[in-house]
N, C-alpha and C positions, 0 to 999 in steps of 0.2 A: 548637429541640431539637437536641441533640447525640446522635447514635446511630451505631452501626457494629459491626463485628466484625473480628477479626484472628486469623490463624494464623501462627506463626513459630517456627522451631526454631534454637537456638544450642547446639551440642554435644548433650548429652543432655537439655537443658531444652526443653520444648515449650510454647509459649503458645497457648491456644485460648480467647480472650476475646470477650465481647460486652458492649455497654453501651447504655443509652438513658436520657437525662435531659432533662426539659422545661426550657424557659427559666424562670428564676426559682427553680430547685430545685438542691439540693446532693446529688450522689451520692457516697457514701463508699465507696471501695474499701478494705476492711478485711481484714487478714490479717498473717501473720508475715512477717519479713524473707525475701527471696528467693522470694516466692510469685508474682511477676510483675506487681506493681502498678505499679512505676516503668516497666517495659517497656511496659505498656499506655499510660501517659501519653506516652512517647516516640513510640509509633506514632501516637497521635492528633495530637500536635504536629507530626509530619512529620520528626522527628529520626531515626526508625528506619522504614525501609520494610519491611513484613512480607512474608512469602512469598505470602500471600493476604490479602485483606481489603477492607473498604469503610468509609470514614469520611465522614460527612455532617453538615453544620451547617445546620439549617433546610433550604432547598431546594438548597443548594450542595454538590455532591459534591467533597470535597477529595482523596480517594484511592479508587481502584477498580481492582483487578487485572482485573476483567471488562471494564471500559470503557477500560483503559489511561490512567487519569487519576492524576496525582500533582502536586498543587499544592505549591510550595515552602513551607517553614515560615513565612517572613516574610510570605507572602501569604495565610495562612489566617485571619487575624484572631483568633488564639487566643493568649492569654498563658499562658506556662508558667513557673512558679516552681519550679526544681529544688531538691532537698535541699541540694546543694552551692551555696553562695552565690557569685554572680558579679557584682561591681560594678566600675565604672570607678575605678581607684585615683587617677587624675589629676584626678578631679572631686570636688567636695564633695557633701554629702547632697542639697541642693536641686537641683544640676545633674544628679545621677544620676536623681532623680525626673523632672525636666524632660525627660530624654532619651527617656522613654517617650511623651511627648506631642508629636506632630508636626502634628496637624491644627488646632491653635488658635494664635493669636498675640495679642500685646498684652495688654490688661487681662483678657480672657477666660482666657487661658493662665495669667496670674499668679494670678487668683482660684481657678482649679481646682487649681493646684499648692499654693497656700496651704491650701486645704481638705484636700487629701490629707496634707500635712505635719502638720496639726492632728489629723486622724483617726487617724494612725498614730503620734502622740505623738513627733514629730520636730522640734517648733518650736525647742527649745533646741539641737538638734544640726545644724540645716540648713547651717551654715557649716563644719562639721567635714569632714575628709578621711576616706576609708574606713578607713585604718589607725588612726585614732583611735577607732574604734567597737568595741563589744563584739560578740560573736556575735549576741546578741539584737537589738541595734540594727541591725546589717547586715540581719538578716532582715526587720525592719520596713521598711527602705528598699527591699528587693527587692519586698515586697508593694505598697508605695505606687507603685513604678515600674510594676508590672504593671497596676494599676488606671488609671494615667495614660494608658496606651495605648488606653483605652476599648475593650477587646476584646469580641468577640461571644461568647466562651466563655473560661473560666478553668480552668487545671489547676494544682493545688497538691500538691507532694510533701513530706509531713511539714513543713508550714509553721511548726510551733512547736518544731522539734527543738533550736533554739539558745536557747530561752527558759526562764527559771526558772518555777516553778509560779505565782507571783503574776502574772507577765507573761503566761503562757499563758492564765490565767483571764480577764484583762482583754482580751487580744487576741481570744479566742474570742467574747466579747460584742460587740466592735467589728466583727469580721468578719461575724458573723451579721447585724448591722444593715446593713452594706455590701452583703452578698449580696442582702438583700431589696430594697434600693434599686436595685441594678444590673439586676435582672431578666434575667440571663444564666445559661445553664447552667454549673454549677461541678462539677468532679470533684476530690475531695479524697482523697489517699492517706494512710493512717495505720494504725498498729497500736496507737494509744492509744484506750482505751475511752471516756474523757471526750470526746475530740475527736469521735468517731463519734456519741455520744449527743446532744451539745449542738449540733453543727453540721449533721448530716445530716438530709435529708428521706427519703432512701432509703439503705440499707446493702446492699452487695453483697459477700459473702464471696469472697475470692480464695484459692485453695489450689492449690499445685503447678501454676501456670499456667492454671488453669481457674476460670471463674465457678461459684460454688456457689449457695446460697440467696440470695434477695433479698427485701427487705421494709422496713418502717419500722424505725428504730433500736430502738424498744421491743420489737417482735415478734422481731427477730433477736438483739439483745444484752441484752434485759431480763432481770430476775431469774428469770423463769420458764424462760429458756433458757440459763442459765449452764452447766448440765450438758450442753447440746447441743453446745457448742463448747469443751470443756475445754482443747484444745490452743491455742486463740486467747486464752482468758481468762487462763491461767496460764503459758503457755510462749512464750518468744520464739523458741525453736528446736523444730521438729518434723521428724523424719527418718523416712522410710520404710525399714524394715529387713527383710531376709529372714533368718529364723531359720536359723542355721548349726549350732548345737550347744546341746543342753539339759543343764543341770547342776543338777538339782533338789536334789541333796545339798548344794550350796553356796548354793542360793537365787539362782543366776545363770543366764544364758544368753548365748550369743554371737550377735550379729546383724551382718549385713553391709549397709552403706549405701553405694552407689556405690563399692564396692571397699574401703571403710574398715571395719575390724573394731571392734566395741564390745562391752564386757562390760556387760550390762544385767540388771535385776531379772528373776527367773524368773516367767514366766506360763505357764499351761497352753496349749500350742501344739504344732505339729508342725514338724519340720525342713522348710524350703522355704516355710513360710507367711510371708506379708507382713504386717507390723504397723507401726503408727505409735508412736514413742516421742518424748516431749518433755522439755525441760529449760529452766528459767528462765535467762536471761542472767546473773543474779546468782549462779547456782550453777556458772558456767563460769569457771574461773580461768586467767589468762594468766601465762606466765613468759617472760622474755627469754632465759633459759638453759634447757637441757634439764634437767628435774627428775630427781633421783636419789634413790632410796629414800624415796619419799613415800607417804602413805596414800591413794592414789587409783589406781583400776584403769585409767582411760582417759587416755592421753597421746598427743596428735596434733600433729605438726609442721605449721606452715602459715605463710602470709604475710597481712598485713593488707590488706584490699581497700577498706574504707571506715571512716571515723571520723565519728561524729555526736555533738555536744555536747547534753546534755539538762538543763542548769541545775545539777545537782549532780554530774554525772559524764559519762562517755562510753560510748556503745554502739560497740563495736569489732566489725566484721564480718571474719571470718578465713576464708580458703580453705585448708582442710586436707584436700582430697579431697571433703569435704562443706562446706557453708557453715554456719558457727557464729557466733552473736553473743554477745559477752561484755560485761558491764557492768563498767567500771573507774572507780573514784573519781578525783577530780582529783589528789590527792596521789600516788596510784599511777601515774597517767598521766604526771605530770611525772618521777617517779623512774625510770620505765622508758624514758623518751624515745621513746615510740611514734610512728610515722609510717606513711604509706602504704608498703606493700611491706616493712615490717619483718618479719624472721623471728621467730616466736614459737612457743611450745608451749601447746596448749590442754589443760587438765586438768579432768577431771570424775570424781566418784565415781559408782559404780554406783547407789548409793541415791538419787542426785539425779535420776535419770531416771524418768519415769512412763510407763506405758502409756496411750495415748489411743485414741479410737475409730479403727477401721481405715480409715474414709474419711468425708468429709463428704457429706451428702445432695446429690443433683444438682438443680440449679435447673430448675424446670418452667415 
């Protein structure tokens, strides 16, 4: 069993998370970008030391502020596959996978590596170098290498982010089978509904750094509860805003989120009231130059923090005072020559923002 809790603050963001997952089960941390899911994995893996917390794998305490225990990441027997792929460029595919396996030698090692190569559909690629692989192929190598280490627990951060839909579907089926065989606790981070439903034994909603409701995928994300989490079902971006000005005559209102002003659709409310508004990443437009005289009310300057490929396009995370995710097609991505730290302008229409519930229910 992998269990624990953590409190950590970075700037204005505060993480207050807890988790518990039995061996042989998959816990899905489900929520929008920037909710604190990846930070939780970094705490568990040992890459981030929280202000307070406790991390325990079976009977072994890996981190405890109360007992002054902090086991180094490479000594935790936890495999962590981050969203950003990191492979050895000087090694071929097979050697990258072999690197994760240090406890076996000879025929036993070769048999296990060959089995992993086959399971992750890498047989025809095993002699290729990293730079010869597509994003999806690199992701499969990362997953195979993680399992090669025979970990006692597995942490996966958006493991299908670089795969097209056909590959995603095939890999979900394969991973589910591997999870069942491995009998280790697995924590999977995703904001993809299909990933959560098809891979999770338990889904835990994460919102604004906190654990919310927890239960089976069907009970949390099933059709009966689509209306319970509209911000997570339809919106990649959800912001907490304080009403600053009401303009009912124009059908608009002004909201402030972390110092950023937004013109939003009017809803019955009072100045000073806190509300949640959401927008789909496909309704957020990026511009490499400052837009002039366009038919959109909200224009924010920012810089790109993260780029994630999703088969048909890219999810671009921008810091513009608040964190916003924009979906960009492959042709647009190439034309704009986007990269990490690029300066961009984030554009959205007032009508594209929706009011969502004021807060998620608290986990009991």
